[in-house]
N, C-alpha and C positions, 0 to 999 in steps of 0.2 A: 390532812387536807383541811383547810379552813373553808368550810362549806358555805359560809355566809358572805364571804368576800371574793370567792373564786369566780372567774369567768373563763370560758374557753373560746378560742377563736376558730377552732377547726371542726366544730360540730354544728348541727342544726339548732334551731331555737328550742327552748325547753318545751316539753310536751304539755298539753293542756288537759285538765280533767274532762273537758268536753269531748276528748277523742280517746276513749278507753281502748280502741283497737291498737294503740301504740304502747300500752303497758299492761302488766299483769299484777295482781295482788299477791304478795308473798308474805311469809311468816317469819318473824324474828326468831332465830334459834339460840343465839348465845351473845353475851357481851363480855368483854374484858376491859376493865379500867386500869390503864397503866399509871395515870395520874388523875386528879380530879377533873381535868379537862381533856385528856387524851384517852380515846377508847378505840378498840376494834370490835366489830360486830359481824355476825353471820346471819344470813337469811336463807330460806329455801331458794332453789334455783329453778326458773322456768324450764320446762322440759325441752323447749326448742331454743333456749338461749345459747348463743355461740359467741366466743370472743377469742382474741389473740392476746397472749400475755403482754401487758403494757397498755391495753385498751381501758377505756372508762365507759360507764353508762350513767344514766340519770335516775336518781331516786326521788320519790315523791312522798310527802307527808301532809296529812290534813285531808279534809273531806271536800269532795266535789270541786266547785270553782275556787275554794279557798286553799287548795293544795299548793304547797311550796315545793319546787323542784330544784335539785342541785346535782352537779356532776361529781361522781366518785370513781376513782380507779379501782379495778378489781385487784385484790391481793391474793385471791384464791387461785389454785391451779386450774387449768382448762379441764382436767379430768375430774375435779371435785364435783360432788352432787349438791354443793352449797355455794353461795357467793360470800366473800369476805371483804370487808372494807375497813379503812382506818379514818378517824375523824377527830378534829379539834372542836370542842364545844365553845362557841363564842357567846359571851354574856349578852342576852337580848337579841341574839340572831334569830331571824324568822324560822330557819330550818333547825338550828341548834337547840332552841328551846323545846321544840317538839321531839327532837331526837333524845334529849335529856330525859324526857318522860316515858320513852318507849320501854317496854318490858318484854321478856321472852313470851312468845305467844301472840304478841301484837302484830298488826299488819302494816306493811309499807308497800309502796308501788315501785316497780322496777321497769324501766324502759325496755322494750323488746330488742332494741338494737345496742350495739357497742361501737365506740368511735375512737379516733385518735391515731397518731403516727409514731408514738413512742414504742416501737416494736423492733425486734431484732432484724426482721426482714427489710427494714429501711436501710440497713448497713451493708457495706461491701464485706466480703469474707475477710476474716482476720484471725489472729491468734489470741489476742487479749481483749476481753470485754470489761470495760470500766463502767461501773454503775455509780454515779455521783448524786447523792440525795441530801436534801435538807428537810428536817421535820417529817411531815407526813408524805413527802415525796418518796419515801421508802416504799409505799404501798405497791406501785406497779412493778418495782424491782423484786419484791418478794414473789410476785406472780411469775416473773421471768425466771427467778432462781428455783421455783418449784416445777419448772418445765424440764423434763429429762433430756430433750434434744440439745438444750443449751450446754449441758455438761459434756456432750459428745462433740459439739461443733467448735469449741474453744479449748485452748490449752490452759488459760488462766482466766478466772473470774475474780474481779476486784471490786468489792462493794465498799463504798465510802459513805457513811451516814453521819451527818452533823446535826447535833441537837444542843440545846442549852443546858439541860440537866440529864444526868445519867438515867433517871427513871423513864425518860422519853425514848430510850433505845428499845423500841418495840420489837418483838420477835427475836430478841438477842440470842436466847438459848437455842431456838429452832435454827436460826441462821448458822450458828457455829456447828450444829449437828448435821447440816445438809450434806457435807462430803460423805459421811457414813451412810446416810440415807440412799445416796446414789452410787455408792461403791459397787463394783469397780467402775471407775469413770475416767475419761480422758482428762478432764479439767481439774485444776487445783483451785481452791477458793482462798482468797485473802480478804478477810473482813477487817475493815479499819473504822471502828466507831470513833467519833470526835465529840467530846463534850466541852463546850466553850465557856461555861460559867461555873464550873466546879474544878478549881485547880487540882491537878494530880489525878483526876478521875480516869483520864485516858492518856496515852502516850502523846497524842496529837491534840492540840487545844485551840488552834487558830481557825479562821474561816478557810473553807476549801479553796477559793481563788488564790489566797495568799500562800497556802501550802503548795499549790500547784506551781505558782509563779517562782518560788524560790527553791524548788526541787525536793522539798521535804516529803511531799506526797509520793513521788516516784520512789524515793529512798525507802519509805516505810513499806511500800508495796513490793519492794525488791523487783520492780518491773519498769524499766524506763519506757517512756512513751515513744512510739514509732509510728510515723504516718503510714508505713506499709503494713504494720501488724496490729496496731492498737485501734480499738473502736470504743467510742465513748457515748454514754447516754446520761443525760442530766435531767433531774426532776426536782423542783423545789421552788423557792420564792423567786420573784422576778429579777431581783438584783443578782442572785446567784447565776441564773440563766444568762443574764446580760453580760456579766463579767466573764463567765467561762466561754461564752460564744465568741467574745472579742479576743480572748487569749488564745483559744484553740484555732480560730480563723487565722490569726496572725502566724500560727505555726503551719498553716496549709490545710487544716481540716475543713471539711465541707459537709453540709447536710444533703439529704436526698433531693435531687432536683430533676424534674421531668423524667422520672423513672430511672435515673442513674443513681445507684446506691452510693451513699456517702460514708464518711468516717465518723459522724457524730449525729445525735438525735436529741431533741429537747422537748420538754413539756413544761409550760408555765402554769403555776397553780392559782394565780389570781391577778 
């Protein structure tokens, strides 16, 4: 997630340091640098913090009135006693520069609430769950895949993750090991990494909308899309979300409206 350019349309205004009743001080537990600018990190979890896989919260860095707040999706499982996030460090970014300097043991602020609509309960029942992500849009899908009930409620889980360089395929080893972790399970996992700027790094190398439009994505997943059985969740850059929304809408897919579950759900990252 690009914390310094992201905005959310479905949550309240960022918290203020003047209202500490809305956040808690938590401790950084661990960092992992996938590339010089891509990292995942963990913090302690507030005892009363609750979320649904796919939700995001707001993190704050800085002192008092100078604190900078940004929204981040949880990648951790709901049962974990920590919170995990993925971030891109933006040169000169107000939040990124402070995040770059954080060390294990340092403090950050965590909003007491979780927000968002990129959750499985927004979808009508189905057989196949497609998770389509670009870049750090992978984060909420990792949380969803760490949820045991997802493996019982679907027959096929298809994770598509598009990045520019192979080093950006965060959690790759854990993702491929998930079927063993949840065995025995009803669902089968099909993981389709896509690297667009390293020829030959992955079997698929084009943008997700193009791969979907010409049928290559369905062929690689060995799972044709069906309005009756396929459910799709999309998280990533705005162009990805826009193109896939148009393509899927043309095929008859709809989002949740007025409490009526849909066949697709979206989260825009900036």
